[in-house]
N, C-alpha and C positions, 0 to 999 in steps of 0.2 A: 164064467160065461158072460156076465154082464160087461166085463172089461172088453171082451171081443166085440160085443154088440156096440158098445160105445165107439170103438175104433172104426167099425164098419160104418156107422152113421156119420162119423167125422169125414171119412174118406169119400163117402157118397156126397156129402154136402160140398166138399172141396171140388169134386168133379162136376157137380151140377151148377156151381156158382157162375162159371163163365157163360153158360147157356141162358141164365136168367136175364142177362143183359141183352140178348138177342130179341128182335121183334118176332111177331108171328110170321109164319110162312105165307108167301103170296097167295097160295091156293085157298087160304082161309077166307079170302074176300069174295069168293064165288058164291052165287045164290043158288040154292037148291042142292039136294043130295047128289044127284047124278053129276052135275057140273063140278061140285067139290071133289067127288071121287075121281073123276077124270083128270082134273087139274092136279090132284095129289099124286095120282099115278104118274103123270107126265113129269111133275117136279121130282119125284123119287127116281124115275128112270134117268132123267138128265143128270142128277147129282151122283147117282151110283155109277153111271157110265163115264162121266166127265170130271169127277172130283179130282182125279189124279192130275189134271192140267194145272191145278193151283200151284204145284211145285214150280212150274215155269212162269206162270203169269204174275204171281205175287212179287218175285224179285224184280221183274221188269217194272211193275207198277210202283214199287217202292223207289226204284232208281229214278223213274220219271218225276217223282215228287221230291227228289233231292235227298232221299234217304239212303240207307245202307242196304246193299243187296243181300247181305247175310241176315239182316232182320227180316227182309222179305222172304228169304228162303225158309227161315224158321216159321214165319206166319203161313207160308205155303204148305209146309208139312202139317201144321195144325189144321189148316183148312182142308187139306187132302183127306186126312183121317176123318175129320168131323163131317165133311160133306159126303164122302163115299159111304161111311157107316150110316149116316142119317138118311141118305138117299135109299139105301137098302131097307132101312126101317120103314120109310114112307111107302116103298113098294110093297112090303109085306103087310102093311096095315091100311092100304088105300081104301078098303071098304069101310073102315072105321074112321069116319071123318071128324069125330069128336076128339081124336088123338092127334096132337101136333107136337113135333120136336123141332124147335127152332135150330137152324143150321148156322154155322159161322158165315158172316157177311151175307146173310139171307140166301144162302145157296150159291151155286155156280152161276156166274154172270155171262158165260158164253151163250151166244145166240139170243140174248135179250134184246128187245126192241126199245 
């Protein structure tokens, strides 16, 4: 049983390692509980609804920077899964403003000012 537990801990650590490098979500900078909850809800809704667009925007961004479109496509798949799932998590936990899950590239960048 301890061998299974060790394997589970290693897998969870490997899955969590990339997210440790991400910064805090933008809604965490809001002042006051109501403002933070509203901002977290909006952030979650935007990422859950628009996370899929990363499949298209990442290859374009990578190509504009002189990189390879296939690398951008891979990054787009990673961001799509991370941002959509993370957005759904933020939507489900928007009332609990002490919980934050950083998203790839700080969430979806569409409609940012």
